[in-house]
Each structure stands twice: as C-alpha cells, then as structure tokens.
N, C-alpha and C positions, 0 to 999 in steps of 0.2 A: 454772234458764234453762228456757225454751220452745222447742219443738221447730222455731216458725218463728226464734226470735232466731237458732239452732245453725246456720239453713239460711242466714241471712245473713252471719254471719259465717264459718262455713267453706260457700260456695257451691259447692265443688269437690266430686266425689265422691272418697273418702280410705279407701284402704284399713282392710277391717275390724282392730278390734286382736289379736283371737285370731290373724287371719293375718297380723301381723306378728311376732307371740311363735312361731307354728310356724316360721316362717322364721327363727330364730336361735338354734338348738337352745344348751345350752351345750358348748362346750369340751372334746374327750375328751383331754384333758393330764394328763401323771401329777400327782402331788399334790406340790400348794406348788410347783407351774411360776408363772410370771412371764409376763403376758400383758401387755403397756405397749407406747407408742408413741411417735413424735414427732405433732406436729399443727399444721404450720405456717399459717400467713396468706398465702396467695401474694401479698404484698404489694408482693415483689422480693426480692434477694438473701435469703442463708440468713445469717445474725445469725449471730458464734461461741457468745453465750447460748445461740443454739436447737441447733447442733452438737453445743455441750456438755452437752446437756439429753439431746440424742437419741443423744447416747456411751454416756452412763450408761444411760437407758433400756434401747437395743440389747444395753451388757454384763447386765446383771443378766435379763433377758429370756432370754439365750442362754446365760448360766453358770446360769440353772435352770429347762435344759431345756423353754424356754417360746416365747410368739411376738412377736415385737418386725412393728410395724407403722404404715403412712404412713397418714395419714387428714389431707384439705385440708378446712380448715375456712373456706372461703371465702364466708362469710352474709354479709360486707361486701362487697356488690359494686361498691361507688364505690370502693374501696380497692385491687380485684383488680389486677393485669400478667398480661397475658401472658405465657405462657412460662417465668412464674415457680416452676410446678411443676416442668418439668424442671429449673431450673439449681439446686435442693432436693435434685434425685437425682441429678444429675451432681456436686455436689460433695460427696456423702455417700458415693458411690459412689468418687471419687477415692479415698477412705478407705478402701475396703471394706465398707464400713458400709451396709451392703444389709435394708431390711424383707421380710420372709416373704413379707409382705402388702400392699393400698394399691396408690397411683396407679403408674403405672409411664410411665415416660419419652414413651411411643412414644402418650400417653392414655389406654389399654389401664387395665384396672385386674384384679388378681391376689387370688385368696380367697373364702371362704364365705361374708363377713361383708358385704358392698358393698350398696352403691354403698358407697365410700370421701373420695367425696367430697359435702360435704354442701351445695352447691345443690341436688345432686340425690337428696334425701332428704328434700326440704320435705314432701312427704306424709308420708313416717312421723312425723315433727315435729307437722305438723298435727293429726293424728288423734291423737296424744296431748294437743296442748295444747283439743283439744274437748270430748275427755274429761275436762280436768280443769275445763273451764268448765261440761262438762255436772254436776260434783258439785259444781260449790262453788269450789273448789280454784283456779279464775283467772277471771277476770272480761272485758270491756271496757274501755278508759280512752277516753277521748275529750278530752283535756287535749291543748290543744295546747302547741306547747316555749314560746309568752308567756306561756301558762299557770304552765307547770312553774316558768319563770324568773321571775316573780312568785312565783311559792311559796317559790322560794330564798329569795329576798332578803328575805323574810317572819320563814325560820327564821334566816337569817345575823341579824336585825337582833335577834332576840331571843333570840338565843346558844343555838340549839337546832340540832341534828344536823340537815343537808340531809339531804334524799331524801324520797322519797313512801311515808308509813309512818302509821299514825294517823289523826288524825284529818284528817292534811294527803292520804291518800291520797281526793282526794275521787270519784270515780269508785264506787269501795271497796262502798258503801250505795246505787247507785241502783238503780232500782224495775226489774222488767221493762217497764213503759211505756215510762219513762225511756230505757233502753236501746234498745225499738223504734220511739220515737219518732226518736230517733238517726240510730239507723238506715238510715231510710225520708227523712229527710232528708241520708242520702250522707255525711254525716260519719266522718271521719278516726278512722281508731279503733287500737289497739293492742292485746294482749292480754297482761295483768299475773297472775301468780302471785299467789295471799291468804294471802298468811305468816300462820301461828300463832305464832308466836316474840315478844320477849318481851326487849329490848334489858340488862331490866335481870337477863336470869339471866343465868348462864357456865353455859358447857358445856364438859366436858370432851375436848379434842381431843387423841388421841397420831398424833404426825406418827414416820416414820420414820425421817428423821435431825435432828428439830428437839425430840425427844421428848413427851412430857406436855405439853401446852397446857390451861390455864385462859383463854377467852375468851367474848364477850359471846354472848350468840343472837341469830342474823336477825333484824328485824321490817319490812324493807325488801318493798314491792309492786315487785320487779322485774321489769321488760318478759320475756316471754316469746318474744313473738312481734310483729313488728317492723308498721312497714306496708304493706311489700312482701311480707311474707305470710311472711319468712326468720324463721329461729328465733333469739336472739343467742345469745352461747358459751356461758351458764350453763345455757341449757335444751338448747341441741343436744349440748353435749358429755354431759350426764347420761344421753340418751336414748344418743347413741352407746354410750357406755361401757359402758354396761350391757347393748348388743343385741353388740357387740363382744364380749364377756367381758374388758372390762380388768379387769384385777386390784391390777396397782400405775402409781399417776400421777405421774412424776417430773417438777417441771414447778419456775422459779425461785421464791424468795421472796416476790416479791409479788407472790405468788396465797392467799399461807399468810392474808389475812384472808376471802379468800372460801370458806376454809372452811367456816364455819356456813353459810350459805348452798347450800351444794350438798350435804351433810349430809342438812338441811333436804330439800330437794328428791328425795336419796334416799328415806326417809324418808316425805313424800308418797306417792313412788311403790307405795311396799313392795317398795322393790326395797333389795338386798346393795351399800354402798358399796366402792368400790374402798381399797386403801389410798394415802393420799399422801404423796408423799419431797420436799420442800420442798427444792432445795438452797439455798447461798452463791451472792449474783450474783457473774458473773468483773467483778473490779475494775482501775483503774491509778491509780497516780501520776500527781496532776496539776501543774504544774508548778511548784506552792506548797507539794509536797510532802504533798497532803491525796487522801485515798482518793473514788474518784469511779467511778460504772457504765461502761463501755467503752462511748463515743458511738457512733452510725451517722453522726453529722454532722460530729465532732473526729477522729475515728480509722480511717483504711482500714483495721485490722487488726480492725473492728468484722465485716467480712467474710472471711466464712471461705476466701475466694478467693483472698482476699490470699498466702496463704501458700502456694498452690496455682501462682499469676503470680509470689512469687518465689522457689521453686523450694526450700521448705520439705520436706525428705523427709514424707512421709506417716508413716512409722511415729514418727522425732522429734516432730512436731506430735501423735498420739494418747500418745507416754510422757509429754509433758511434759504435757496435757490430764485422765492419769493419775495421774498426779503432783500436781497442784492434788486433785483427787478426792480421792487416798489418798494420806498422808501416810507410809504404810510403802513405796509402791509404789521409792523410792529405794535403800531396804534390799534390796527383793526384785530390783531387777534390778541390784546389786553382786552379790548373791547365783546370782544366776541370767543373766551377760549374754549370751548365745547361745540363752538361750528364747524363743520370737516373743512380740511386747506383748501379740496377744490372749490369751495365758496368762495372766495377771495373774487371780488370783481375786481379784472387786470383790466387794463384800456392803455390804448398808444397814449394817451396825453400824458400817463400819472407813471412810464416804465421812466425809470432811472436812466438818465445817459450823460454821468460825468465821463470825466477823462477812464477812468477804468473800472469795475466792479470788484473790488478787493476781496478775495475769498481767505478767508479767515475763519483759520480750524477751533478758534476760541470765542467766537461768536457761531459757530455749527454746533458745538458741544454744549452749549449752554441752551441753545434751543431743544438740542436732542433731551437733555434733562430735562426740559419741561414736556414734552411732549410724552415721556417715559414715566415721568409723574401723573398724570392725567390718565392713564388709564391701570385696568385695574392688576391686582396679580396674576387671575386669568389671562388677560393681557398677554401681559408680557412672557407668562412659563409661557402660551403658544407659541406667538414670536419667537423669542430662544429656543425655544424645541425645533420651529423651521428652520432657522440660521442653522445651530445643530447639527441638520439632518447631512444639509449640505455641505457646512464647512467643517464640521466637529464630532462625526459621527461616533466615537466612542464619549465625546461627554455628552449625545442625546439620546445613549442608552443611561448613563448613567441620570438625567434630569427623568425618561419616563421606568423606571426604576426606584429612583426619591420622590414621585411626582407629590405627593400630599404634602413632605417635609417641604421641599425646594418651593412651594406658592405658599406656604405659612411665610418660610424666609419671605417672598417675594412682598408679604402681604402688611410685613414690619414697617410702621409708620405711613401706612399709603392711604390715600383716600380722606386726609385730615387738611383740606384747602391749600392755605400757601405755607405750611408748616408741613407740607406733606416730600416724602424725602425725596431728595434730588442726586440720588450721588452714583446712580448709573447714565449716563449716555447712548450705550447701546449694548448689544445682544452678545458682548464681546464679553462685556465686564461681570456680567452674571455669572460666569466661571470665576472668575476672583474672587467675586463676592463668597460663592457660595462652601471656598476651598477649605476653610475653617470648621464648617459642618462635616465634610464627609471627613476630614483629616484632623487629628488634634495637635495645636503647633508643636515643631519638635525641638527646635529652640528658640527659647526665651532671648531676644537681641538683650542685654544688658543696658543699653543706651538707653532706649524704650523705656524704662523707669526711673533713670536718672536723675534726681542726684541721690533717691531713695537707697539706703543703709539693705543689703542682704536679709541680718536678720528681721528688719519690720517687715518687709516683703512676707518673709514665713509664714510671721506671726499674724499677718490677715489671711493670708491665707489660710492658715491652721484654725485661725477663729471663724471668719465665715464658714468654711464647712464644714462644722458641729453643727451650727444653727442653721444651716438653707435647707429649704424644702423647695422644690420644682409648685406643690401644690400652694404656695402664699399668694398671695393676690399682689399685684402691685405697689400699694401703701406699704405691709405685714417685708415683703421682700426688702423696702426702701429705708425702712424702721433697722433694719438687721445691720444693712450696711452702716448705716449713722451711729448701733452700736458697737459694729465693729472697731468703726473710729474712734470713736470716745474712748472705749477699751485700750488703744494703742496712740492715746495720746497726740488725735488730730480732731479740729475743728470739725464742730455741724453746721454751725451759723456760719456764711460766707462775709456778712459784714463784722461779725466778732474778731471772724479770720484777718482780715486786712486792716481793722482796729490794730490789732494787737500778733503778729503775724511771728514776733519774736517766740512769744508763749506755747506754740505750737508746734508737731515737729511738719504739718501740713492742714489740708481740710480733707473733707468729705470727697472733694473731687478727686483725689488724688489716691484715697486708699480703693474711690468707682473704677481708676484710672487702673490699676495694680488687678483688681481680679476683672478685668474689660482682656490686658495685656495677657492674663493667664491662660483666659477660655480664649480666645480667638487670635493672639500675636499680633493685633492690632491698638495702635491707640485711637482710631474711630472705625466705630462702629453705628451701626443705627443702635436702636434701643436695648439695652444688655438686659437687661430683663426680658425680656420677650426673647431674646439670641438664647438664653438660659433654659428659657421654659419647653423650646421647641429642642434643645440639644438634651436636655432632662437630666434628671435628680444625676443619674451615675456618671454620667460624662461628663458633667460640671462636675461633680468630685474627682474623678478619675484627675483632670486636667489641674484642679486646686490640688490635687496630692503631689506635682510632679515635683515643688517648690515647698511644699507643709511636713 
C-alpha cells in the first residue's frame, strides 16, 4: 500500500506504535494473578446477565490477587445513552462490586492503563489499523450496504454461508490504482481484516469453562474500522485487552463462535491471547414450561436495578448468583452460615456450565429469607430504612418516627437458631408486616374464621378482653387463652381433641386463631403474645371490642 493511499485512509496524525507500546508496560502482579474486566456498552440499564458476568470476573480477579477493571465499549455512538455509565457503576456499587480501575461515576477515570472509554482511544485503534493496512493484513472496502445485501442474497440462493470472504470479498484484491481512484472520488470506505483462515480447517480452542473444543477456522474479512473511524468490537477489544493486560475474558457463551476470529486476530498481532471463559446464559421458564433467555422486553428482572427497587437484600442476590455459578455454594453456606458471602472460594474449575443457569424466584426468595433471618433486628431496621429513603420516602418517615416499636416488631422470634422467623424475604415485605401495628384491621373477612359461628367469635373476644393484661408473662397469657377455650367448649389438649373431635367445638388453636385475626386481620403472624405486648393493653382491647 503506497504512502499516498495510507495518508488518504488515515489523514489525521496518529501516535507512533512504539510510543503506544511504551505507554502500556506489562502489569507487575503476582504469578498467576487474574486481570479481568466488565466491558458494558452504555446503551441503558445494566442487564442481569452482564452483572452476573461482571460479578464472576470480579470474584476471580480479587480471589487470585489480580485486578478487575471497567471498560466502556461505546464505539456504537448511535446507541449510546447519556448517563448509562453512571447507571452501571451505581448498580455495581450497590452490591459492593467496584472496579479497581476504569471509568468513575463522576466521569473521571482511575488507573494507569486508560483511557478506559473506547471512544477516547480512537487514535490508538487507527494507528494499529494503519499498521495492518501497511503490512497487507487489512484493506479498504468500498462496498455499499446495497452491495452487501445483494451479495448475501446471492449466497443464500446458492446455499452458501453468508459473509464477506473468499471470492465474495470484492475489495480484497483491488489494485493500488483502483483504491486511489475510489479515495480521490471521496467514495465512503471501511477497513476490513484480511483473513488468512480456512473454514474447512478445524482449530482446537481451550475454554476455561467449556473445555477443549474443535471449531472451524475463521475466514471472514470482518470490519475492523467503521466509516466513522471508530473500531468494531472485535478489533477494539483485541487492542484493549492486550494493552490493559487482560489475562482472562469472562463472557457469555453467545460469544463462543467468535473465539476463532479473536484468536486469529491476536496471532496476526503477534500478541498472547487471554484465556477465555464462556459461561452459560441466565435463563428462565416461560409460561409453556420451556427455557428461554431472560429478556429485556419481557422480564423486569432483566434490569439488575429491579432487585434494589424491590428491596432484595444485597447479600441474598449475591448468594443466589453464586449458587447459580457454583453448585457447591449451597453446601458451603450450610457449613459456614455466618461467614461473609464474599469469602466463598470461586474458581474456574468449579463454575457450573450446564445448558443454562435457570433463574428461579422461588429459590431466590428462599435464600433471601435465610439471609434476613441471620440478621439482627437493628440490621433489618437499618437496611429497610435505607431502602425506604430511596424508594418509599413516606414509609421511611413512618419508620423513623416509630423506630423503637418497629425494632421490637422485627425482633419477634429473631435469633433463635433454626426456628428463627423467615417471613421476610425483602425490605418491601417489612411495610406489609407493619401494617397491622400502625392501623387496626378495618374489616375482618368472615372467611378467615370460617366455619366458626359469629356468636362463638364474639364470646371468645369478650371473655379474653375481661382477663387480658399486657403485664402477663407468656405462660400466664397462654393459660388465659386456654381458660377461654375451656369456658367456650374448645379442647385445650390437642391429643384429646384429635381423639374425640365431636366432643368439642374446636381446639385451643382455633381460639388463638380468633384472637390473631381480630388483633391483626391475618391468620398467620409471628408470635401473637409478643404482638399483643407491643400493641399494648388499650389497643388490644380496642381491637377485641370490634366484635365483643
């Protein structure tokens, strides 16, 4: 390629290759340290699949004495959304997963291997693209989109693989004269890689999660520089991962088919390729019982912020994702119930890699309940208040004005081992749990106490109201419940009741149920004795008097 052509292809002054190499020295890290990254496109919210990938990459880096960095891949300027980088960082920061290097919320960058935003590295990519053209490893392509569409139709009609390769790479063998003529005519162009691969050849790919794979070699002359002068993902990430010292690329398995291309490009650069780890994609069951990918269009949980907005505990979300990554996590947690979630030893050899990790809300909620059950009442209060201040300010004010009462409520049946209450799975549940403390039930649904007759309900309420005292200890309180049961024809001994049910109107459990429903409006609550004690004598009697 003549100097004149190179100057027309790359008219701007570009940095010297040697200076670029000098600017990015090898990282001085311990042997076998992992350098990984999260590299989102700033096109909106952070997808849970990208968060899953970033979390995995962060754990592997930090548990292997390495570096985790954030790179912003914004070369597709048409899809760029203002503020998207801040959204990504806030979402990651909510879970304590912050990069050591890269873009920051305030727009600055941290680290010695930047810029970490690809649009700011345009001259670096062009310098290497120019070098490739100079060496005959790339060439300008003047085909229009209409030319490409026509070529694809011909290939499809002939039953051939679609793409720009072989004899269909029309601009691959243009002479210098033809190229110069097109450039002087101001004809739009892109830069394509000149592939030296052969699709009929197989290459062996060693993936850290998929294992050893045999794949067809790449022969496509893919675009490396677009018409706007910015690189494509394929070219940019090769350059960036090399100079940023990336040792391990963690990404979804949808990129697996691109590995032959990427390995070919590293080889053309004479650079050492990073190790690739392609994880299974997060999936869910659709309404027909079939697996599908979590969808931005169909699933609100596709947005990682969904979990913060709905008050899912951060540690619970992380525990659930680790559970998806590694089947042994559940056993580890059972053996280490009090150890911080980030202490779980994740490594490539133990990462699950089935057909697809199935996202299951039932399992997530179970983990959430376990996580909340391990917390103190003060911790639950604090986390709920922090959530409410951001998403439910009116509820937050109510929490602050009734702090002692709320903490007492949250402390009911808390911290008593395996039987610790597990009725709360997220901070949003706390508001519902507190409803009957702030307000008495407006109306008691008859179905809640069916098949008991109204006269028995009234008599139970009247009798208990006469003898109830908020000063009673729990044994005294329960003896009074049993006294009301006996006086109204209900059995106090469950064995006797089960043996002779026709002799009684019901059991002491039915009497307690009447009191529970009248006081709370619900059939299931934490310990009723504690609830009544928190509400106080006057409030309990007011609620019992509704039917008494």
